[in-house]
MDAnalysis code that builds the backbone (N, CA, C; Angstrom):
import MDAnalysis as mda
import numpy as np

u = mda.Universe.empty(474, n_residues=158, atom_resindex=np.repeat(np.arange(158), 3), trajectory=True)
u.add_TopologyAttr("name", ["N", "CA", "C"] * 158)
u.add_TopologyAttr("resid", np.arange(1, 159))
u.add_TopologyAttr("resname", ["MET", "ALA", "ASP", "SER", "ALA", "VAL", "ARG", "PRO", "GLY", "ALA", "ARG", "GLY", "SER", "LYS", "ARG", "GLY", "ALA", "VAL", "LEU", "CYS", "VAL", "ASP", "ASP", "GLU", "PRO", "GLN", "VAL", "LEU", "THR", "ALA", "LEU", "GLN", "ARG", "ALA", "LEU", "ARG", "GLN", "GLU", "SER", "TYR", "GLU", "VAL", "VAL", "THR", "ALA", "ALA", "ASP", "PRO", "GLU", "LEU", "ALA", "LEU", "ASP", "CYS", "ILE", "ASP", "ARG", "LEU", "PRO", "VAL", "GLU", "VAL", "VAL", "ILE", "ALA", "ASP", "GLU", "ARG", "MET", "PRO", "GLN", "MET", "ASN", "GLY", "SER", "GLU", "LEU", "LEU", "ALA", "GLU", "VAL", "ARG", "ARG", "ARG", "TRP", "PRO", "TRP", "MET", "GLY", "ARG", "ILE", "ILE", "LEU", "THR", "GLY", "VAL", "ALA", "GLY", "ARG", "GLU", "ILE", "MET", "ILE", "ARG", "GLY", "LEU", "GLU", "GLU", "GLN", "VAL", "ASP", "PHE", "LEU", "PHE", "TYR", "LYS", "PRO", "TRP", "ASP", "ASP", "ASP", "VAL", "LEU", "ARG", "LYS", "ALA", "VAL", "GLY", "ARG", "LEU", "VAL", "ARG", "GLU", "VAL", "GLU", "ARG", "VAL", "ARG", "ALA", "ARG", "HIS", "PRO", "ALA", "THR", "GLY", "GLU", "SER", "GLY", "ARG", "GLU", "PHE", "ASP", "ILE", "GLY", "GLY", "GLU", "GLY", "GLY"])
u.atoms.positions = np.array([
    [2.458, -8.122, -13.659],
    [3.902, -8.177, -13.776],
    [4.441, -9.210, -12.806],
    [5.386, -9.952, -13.232],
    [5.932, -11.003, -12.394],
    [6.924, -10.462, -11.382],
    [7.553, -9.380, -11.683],
    [8.556, -8.803, -10.796],
    [8.122, -7.429, -10.359],
    [8.951, -6.831, -9.517],
    [8.708, -5.458, -9.120],
    [9.033, -4.559, -10.303],
    [8.243, -3.539, -10.490],
    [8.515, -2.617, -11.581],
    [8.083, -1.226, -11.188],
    [8.909, -0.274, -11.467],
    [8.546, 1.113, -11.246],
    [8.045, 1.655, -12.563],
    [6.862, 2.215, -12.559],
    [6.295, 2.787, -13.774],
    [7.179, 3.920, -14.242],
    [7.479, 3.993, -15.524],
    [8.321, 5.066, -16.032],
    [7.710, 6.427, -15.746],
    [8.537, 7.359, -15.427],
    [8.063, 8.711, -15.164],
    [9.204, 9.567, -14.691],
    [8.970, 10.838, -14.631],
    [9.995, 11.768, -14.162],
    [10.036, 11.702, -12.651],
    [10.989, 10.984, -12.100],
    [11.075, 10.771, -10.656],
    [11.103, 12.083, -9.894],
    [11.744, 13.084, -10.429],
    [11.823, 14.356, -9.731],
    [10.485, 15.046, -9.557],
    [9.533, 14.777, -10.425],
    [8.235, 15.418, -10.331],
    [7.238, 14.589, -9.535],
    [7.662, 13.448, -9.061],
    [6.772, 12.542, -8.342],
    [7.061, 12.585, -6.850],
    [6.045, 12.205, -6.073],
    [6.214, 12.016, -4.637],
    [6.845, 10.642, -4.448],
    [6.654, 10.077, -3.251],
    [7.116, 8.724, -2.999],
    [6.300, 7.736, -3.806],
    [6.397, 6.476, -3.425],
    [5.757, 5.419, -4.206],
    [4.567, 4.806, -3.484],
    [3.667, 4.270, -4.303],
    [2.581, 3.424, -3.833],
    [2.912, 2.026, -4.324],
    [2.967, 1.077, -3.414],
    [3.321, -0.293, -3.740],
    [2.057, -1.143, -3.808],
    [1.843, -1.783, -4.947],
    [0.693, -2.675, -5.155],
    [1.204, -4.105, -5.146],
    [0.606, -4.955, -4.304],
    [1.064, -6.332, -4.144],
    [-0.087, -7.282, -4.446],
    [0.098, -8.109, -5.455],
    [-0.921, -9.094, -5.827],
    [-0.248, -10.177, -6.644],
    [-0.688, -11.417, -6.494],
    [-0.104, -12.512, -7.261],
    [-0.755, -12.663, -8.630],
    [-1.746, -11.842, -8.941],
    [-2.400, -11.878, -10.244],
    [-1.943, -10.681, -11.083],
    [-1.216, -10.930, -12.181],
    [-0.692, -9.838, -13.007],
    [-1.768, -8.890, -13.528],
    [-2.955, -9.395, -13.848],
    [-4.007, -8.527, -14.374],
    [-4.509, -7.546, -13.315],
    [-4.460, -7.923, -12.057],
    [-4.859, -7.003, -10.985],
    [-3.810, -5.899, -10.853],
    [-2.540, -6.272, -10.914],
    [-1.474, -5.262, -10.843],
    [-1.577, -4.289, -12.010],
    [-1.879, -4.801, -13.188],
    [-2.043, -3.934, -14.361],
    [-3.219, -2.991, -14.167],
    [-4.321, -3.487, -13.635],
    [-5.495, -2.643, -13.398],
    [-5.198, -1.561, -12.358],
    [-4.452, -1.904, -11.322],
    [-4.074, -0.904, -10.310],
    [-3.164, 0.157, -10.915],
    [-2.189, -0.261, -11.708],
    [-1.308, 0.703, -12.370],
    [-2.113, 1.645, -13.252],
    [-3.050, 1.100, -13.994],
    [-3.885, 1.913, -14.879],
    [-4.733, 2.905, -14.064],
    [-5.284, 2.453, -12.962],
    [-6.129, 3.311, -12.129],
    [-5.338, 4.461, -11.504],
    [-4.062, 4.217, -11.203],
    [-3.255, 5.203, -10.467],
    [-2.232, 5.934, -11.336],
    [-2.208, 5.680, -12.630],
    [-1.127, 6.188, -13.487],
    [-1.056, 7.708, -13.598],
    [-2.138, 8.416, -13.449],
    [-2.128, 9.873, -13.594],
    [-1.849, 10.606, -12.277],
    [-1.618, 9.860, -11.227],
    [-1.426, 10.478, -9.915],
    [0.011, 10.975, -9.743],
    [0.236, 11.707, -8.671],
    [1.525, 12.375, -8.470],
    [2.541, 11.522, -7.713],
    [2.414, 10.228, -7.778],
    [3.373, 9.330, -7.136],
    [3.685, 8.187, -8.093],
    [4.807, 7.533, -7.842],
    [5.188, 6.365, -8.634],
    [4.328, 5.188, -8.195],
    [4.029, 4.307, -9.107],
    [3.322, 3.074, -8.789],
    [4.306, 1.931, -8.983],
    [4.524, 1.178, -7.917],
    [5.463, 0.069, -7.913],
    [4.637, -1.196, -7.697],
    [5.001, -2.279, -8.364],
    [4.263, -3.526, -8.188],
    [5.180, -4.637, -7.714],
    [4.586, -5.559, -6.968],
    [5.294, -6.755, -6.521],
    [4.321, -7.923, -6.603],
    [4.807, -9.055, -7.093],
    [3.957, -10.224, -7.290],
    [3.845, -11.101, -6.052],
    [4.622, -10.796, -5.023],
    [4.514, -11.578, -3.790],
    [4.975, -10.745, -2.596],
    [4.583, -11.151, -1.383],
    [4.901, -10.378, -0.176],
    [6.395, -10.215, 0.102],
    [7.194, -11.259, -0.163],
    [8.640, -11.141, 0.078],
    [9.259, -10.059, -0.798],
    [8.884, -10.047, -2.056],
    [9.362, -9.021, -2.976],
    [8.872, -7.642, -2.524],
    [7.654, -7.583, -2.014],
    [7.107, -6.322, -1.518],
    [7.948, -5.770, -0.370],
    [8.293, -6.618, 0.577],
    [9.107, -6.159, 1.714],
    [10.474, -5.692, 1.241],
    [11.049, -6.372, 0.258],
    [12.320, -5.946, -0.319],
    [12.178, -4.570, -0.978],
    [11.085, -4.355, -1.707],
    [10.837, -3.050, -2.345],
    [10.747, -1.939, -1.312],
    [10.048, -2.224, -0.219],
    [9.883, -1.202, 0.826],
    [11.225, -0.853, 1.447],
    [12.103, -1.840, 1.575],
    [13.442, -1.574, 2.114],
    [14.254, -0.665, 1.197],
    [13.989, -0.721, -0.111],
    [14.808, -0.001, -1.090],
    [14.204, 1.296, -1.610],
    [12.884, 1.453, -1.523],
    [12.210, 2.585, -2.157],
    [11.441, 3.433, -1.139],
    [11.170, 4.690, -1.479],
    [10.410, 5.565, -0.566],
    [8.904, 5.304, -0.672],
    [8.473, 4.139, -0.207],
    [7.066, 3.753, -0.287],
    [6.275, 4.495, 0.793],
    [5.123, 5.017, 0.410],
    [4.251, 5.714, 1.352],
    [2.971, 4.941, 1.641],
    [2.507, 4.154, 0.669],
    [1.266, 3.395, 0.821],
    [1.466, 2.010, 0.213],
    [0.929, 0.990, 0.894],
    [0.946, -0.377, 0.372],
    [-0.492, -0.824, 0.170],
    [-0.779, -1.308, -1.034],
    [-2.076, -1.898, -1.367],
    [-1.814, -3.386, -1.568],
    [-2.409, -4.233, -0.724],
    [-2.112, -5.664, -0.779],
    [-3.369, -6.499, -0.961],
    [-3.271, -7.469, -1.856],
    [-4.334, -8.464, -2.020],
    [-4.383, -9.317, -0.759],
    [-5.580, -9.689, -0.349],
    [-5.710, -10.518, 0.853],
    [-5.276, -11.956, 0.606],
    [-5.665, -12.519, -0.503],
    [-5.377, -13.937, -0.765],
    [-4.177, -14.085, -1.689],
    [-3.047, -14.424, -1.076],
    [-1.834, -14.713, -1.842],
    [-1.243, -16.003, -1.281],
    [-0.508, -16.753, -2.096],
    [-0.013, -18.062, -1.664],
    [0.915, -18.051, -0.446],
    [1.925, -17.196, -0.421],
    [2.929, -17.264, 0.635],
    [2.467, -16.644, 1.956],
    [1.731, -15.559, 1.861],
    [1.336, -14.785, 3.040],
    [0.118, -13.981, 2.626],
    [-0.901, -13.916, 3.477],
    [-2.056, -13.122, 3.064],
    [-1.781, -11.629, 3.277],
    [-2.606, -10.810, 2.671],
    [-2.417, -9.366, 2.736],
    [-2.454, -8.815, 4.146],
    [-3.320, -9.377, 4.993],
    [-3.391, -8.926, 6.385],
    [-2.073, -9.160, 7.104],
    [-1.474, -10.315, 6.865],
    [-0.182, -10.623, 7.493],
    [0.903, -9.690, 6.968],
    [0.902, -9.464, 5.657],
    [1.881, -8.542, 5.073],
    [1.724, -7.147, 5.665],
    [0.498, -6.665, 5.732],
    [0.280, -5.310, 6.247],
    [0.558, -5.216, 7.741],
    [0.394, -6.310, 8.475],
    [0.784, -6.330, 9.886],
    [2.297, -6.158, 10.009],
    [3.044, -6.837, 9.121],
    [4.510, -6.701, 9.125],
    [4.918, -5.286, 8.709],
    [4.229, -4.745, 7.718],
    [4.497, -3.361, 7.301],
    [4.266, -2.422, 8.482],
    [3.153, -2.599, 9.184],
    [2.846, -1.739, 10.339],
    [3.911, -1.890, 11.423],
    [4.368, -3.109, 11.656],
    [5.391, -3.343, 12.674],
    [6.692, -2.620, 12.320],
    [7.109, -2.685, 11.055],
    [8.375, -2.094, 10.635],
    [8.273, -0.607, 10.294],
    [7.161, -0.214, 9.666],
    [6.977, 1.147, 9.172],
    [5.579, 1.639, 9.551],
    [5.327, 1.922, 10.825],
    [3.963, 2.233, 11.283],
    [3.355, 3.485, 10.655],
    [4.152, 4.355, 10.107],
    [3.644, 5.579, 9.490],
    [3.116, 5.349, 8.083],
    [3.365, 4.173, 7.503],
    [2.999, 3.882, 6.122],
    [1.502, 3.574, 6.004],
    [0.866, 4.068, 4.934],
    [-0.547, 3.778, 4.682],
    [-0.732, 2.339, 4.242],
    [-1.857, 1.710, 4.656],
    [-2.085, 0.297, 4.379],
    [-3.516, 0.066, 3.886],
    [-3.628, -0.603, 2.740],
    [-4.930, -0.899, 2.132],
    [-4.982, -2.376, 1.768],
    [-6.088, -3.042, 2.107],
    [-6.321, -4.428, 1.696],
    [-7.283, -4.432, 0.520],
    [-6.986, -5.274, -0.466],
    [-7.907, -5.579, -1.566],
    [-8.345, -7.033, -1.390],
    [-9.619, -7.292, -1.571],
    [-10.085, -8.669, -1.476],
    [-11.213, -8.937, -2.453],
    [-11.247, -10.148, -2.940],
    [-12.330, -10.575, -3.816],
    [-13.395, -11.327, -3.050],
    [-13.148, -11.556, -1.766],
    [-14.067, -12.330, -0.940],
    [-14.616, -11.450, 0.176],
    [-15.888, -11.122, 0.077],
    [-16.527, -10.323, 1.123],
    [-16.822, -11.221, 2.320],
    [-16.804, -10.627, 3.482],
    [-17.151, -11.409, 4.659],
    [-16.667, -10.775, 5.938],
    [-17.250, -11.262, 6.998],
    [-16.947, -10.747, 8.328],
    [-15.487, -10.998, 8.721],
    [-14.980, -12.170, 8.353],
    [-13.619, -12.551, 8.739],
    [-12.576, -11.554, 8.239],
    [-12.672, -11.171, 6.978],
    [-11.693, -10.222, 6.424],
    [-11.842, -8.849, 7.069],
    [-13.055, -8.459, 7.371],
    [-13.259, -7.165, 8.028],
    [-12.639, -7.166, 9.423],
    [-12.832, -8.256, 10.153],
    [-12.257, -8.359, 11.494],
    [-10.735, -8.372, 11.422],
    [-10.179, -9.144, 10.480],
    [-8.717, -9.185, 10.321],
    [-8.174, -7.797, 9.992],
    [-8.870, -7.084, 9.108],
    [-8.443, -5.735, 8.759],
    [-8.439, -4.809, 9.957],
    [-9.470, -4.903, 10.779],
    [-9.518, -4.085, 11.997],
    [-8.412, -4.473, 12.962],
    [-8.202, -5.772, 13.134],
    [-7.152, -6.236, 14.044],
    [-5.771, -5.774, 13.597],
    [-5.544, -5.751, 12.292],
    [-4.238, -5.338, 11.773],
    [-4.162, -3.837, 11.540],
    [-5.223, -3.139, 11.862],
    [-5.288, -1.682, 11.771],
    [-4.975, -1.154, 10.379],
    [-5.559, -1.804, 9.366],
    [-5.406, -1.280, 8.016],
    [-6.221, 0.002, 7.899],
    [-5.847, 0.837, 6.959],
    [-6.519, 2.115, 6.792],
    [-7.792, 1.992, 5.965],
    [-7.766, 1.140, 4.936],
    [-8.931, 0.937, 4.079],
    [-8.993, -0.518, 3.646],
    [-10.217, -0.980, 3.373],
    [-10.446, -2.296, 2.807],
    [-11.328, -2.105, 1.581],
    [-10.862, -2.592, 0.439],
    [-11.606, -2.483, -0.815],
    [-11.909, -3.869, -1.339],
    [-13.120, -4.018, -1.862],
    [-13.515, -5.258, -2.506],
    [-13.276, -5.164, -4.006],
    [-12.863, -6.287, -4.601],
    [-12.695, -6.367, -6.045],
    [-14.053, -6.674, -6.656],
    [-14.426, -6.076, -7.731],
    [-13.740, -4.959, -8.389],
    [-13.966, -3.673, -7.607],
    [-12.977, -2.838, -7.554],
    [-13.038, -1.593, -6.814],
    [-13.457, -0.464, -7.742],
    [-13.825, 0.647, -7.148],
    [-14.145, 1.869, -7.888],
    [-12.849, 2.676, -7.987],
    [-12.363, 2.906, -9.204],
    [-11.084, 3.605, -9.390],
    [-11.062, 4.973, -8.715],
    [-12.134, 5.744, -8.837],
    [-12.156, 7.085, -8.241],
    [-12.053, 7.024, -6.724],
    [-12.780, 6.103, -6.112],
    [-12.746, 5.963, -4.652],
    [-11.359, 5.501, -4.212],
    [-10.768, 4.565, -4.957],
    [-9.421, 4.096, -4.633],
    [-8.412, 5.242, -4.733],
    [-8.486, 6.022, -5.812],
    [-7.552, 7.156, -5.975],
    [-7.684, 8.146, -4.822],
    [-8.901, 8.437, -4.415],
    [-9.105, 9.370, -3.297],
    [-8.529, 8.820, -1.999],
    [-8.739, 7.538, -1.738],
    [-8.213, 6.922, -0.519],
    [-6.686, 6.930, -0.518],
    [-6.094, 6.541, -1.636],
    [-4.630, 6.533, -1.730],
    [-4.091, 7.950, -1.598],
    [-4.717, 8.911, -2.263],
    [-4.280, 10.302, -2.159],
    [-4.330, 10.806, -0.735],
    [-5.389, 10.460, -0.023],
    [-5.509, 10.864, 1.384],
    [-4.366, 10.274, 2.211],
    [-4.084, 8.982, 2.011],
    [-3.002, 8.350, 2.771],
    [-1.649, 8.946, 2.424],
    [-1.401, 9.210, 1.152],
    [-0.132, 9.825, 0.743],
    [0.029, 11.176, 1.436],
    [-1.020, 11.985, 1.434],
    [-0.946, 13.302, 2.101],
    [-0.685, 13.152, 3.600],
    [-1.332, 12.172, 4.241],
    [-1.118, 11.961, 5.675],
    [0.313, 11.521, 5.959],
    [0.839, 10.631, 5.135],
    [2.226, 10.184, 5.318],
    [3.178, 11.361, 5.131],
    [2.936, 12.190, 4.130],
    [3.796, 13.355, 3.905],
    [3.748, 14.314, 5.094],
    [2.575, 14.481, 5.694],
    [2.473, 15.343, 6.884],
    [3.273, 14.765, 8.046],
    [3.181, 13.451, 8.248],
    [3.937, 12.805, 9.319],
    [5.426, 12.969, 9.073],
    [5.864, 12.748, 7.835],
    [7.282, 12.885, 7.514],
    [7.763, 14.320, 7.658],
    [6.913, 15.289, 7.346],
    [7.302, 16.701, 7.495],
    [7.484, 17.056, 8.971],
    [6.629, 16.513, 9.824],
    [6.729, 16.783, 11.265],
    [7.870, 16.010, 11.905],
    [8.151, 14.831, 11.364],
    [9.163, 13.944, 11.933],
    [10.085, 13.460, 10.818],
    [11.053, 14.274, 10.413],
    [11.898, 13.935, 9.260],
    [12.589, 12.585, 9.349],
    [12.863, 12.096, 10.526],
    [13.539, 10.801, 10.662],
    [12.602, 9.630, 10.393],
    [11.325, 9.901, 10.228],
    [10.341, 8.842, 10.036],
    [10.688, 7.951, 8.859],
    [11.248, 8.513, 7.818],
    [11.604, 7.717, 6.646],
    [12.558, 6.591, 6.981],
    [13.407, 6.781, 7.979],
    [14.344, 5.736, 8.349],
    [13.836, 4.914, 9.528],
    [13.472, 5.563, 10.617],
    [13.121, 4.802, 11.812],
    [11.632, 4.765, 12.060],
    [10.956, 5.858, 12.076],
    [9.522, 6.030, 12.152],
    [8.708, 4.997, 12.890],
    [9.280, 4.178, 13.690],
    [8.553, 3.074, 14.291],
    [7.478, 3.536, 15.271],
    [7.607, 4.722, 15.818],
    [6.639, 5.163, 16.813],
    [5.454, 5.899, 16.214],
    [5.423, 6.141, 14.940],
    [4.371, 6.924, 14.341],
    [3.406, 6.067, 13.536],
    [2.116, 6.325, 13.709],
    [1.079, 5.664, 12.922],
    [0.185, 6.765, 12.415],
    [-0.119, 6.767, 11.127],
    [-0.910, 7.854, 10.578],
    [-2.355, 7.783, 11.020],
    [-2.756, 6.644, 11.570],
    [-4.077, 6.554, 12.198],
    [-5.238, 6.710, 11.251],
    [-5.224, 6.026, 10.144],
    [-6.343, 6.079, 9.203],
    [-7.556, 5.366, 9.749],
    [-8.349, 4.813, 8.879],
    [-9.605, 4.177, 9.240],
    [-9.440, 3.067, 10.277],
    [-8.315, 2.379, 10.235],
    [-8.145, 1.237, 11.114],
    [-7.510, 1.544, 12.450],
    [-6.938, 2.731, 12.626],
    [-6.342, 2.954, 13.925],
    [-5.495, 4.117, 14.043],
])
């Protein structure tokens, strides 16, 4: 999808949103398909700027970002997400395996790093775990949705 899109669904029966960010429409479609039966909305953005705008407007709980994008790489985007919304879950997707991406992921304290092609079941479990952790943080600290700057859910990366 070229723009941000919220998958149709009964908003009242859903939790917050999972935001998928990738400049390749087929990857966004595959992520939507993998996550469509889950209990949260799936939102997509074709670039990091649009992603940050979505996070400002929607109750996003987890961000899944491609590492290689033209304007800003996924690590940089997730670093900005962590700076603004430290309680939010963060996942990097990459098609390029290597030490550099692993080190960047650790430095930016992402929760998970997945290589393309990913295993849908493993991805769903990881996202579900992060959504549950974010919900626990928000339940303990109701203001987290607005300010939450001091809270980090502390997944795999930190």
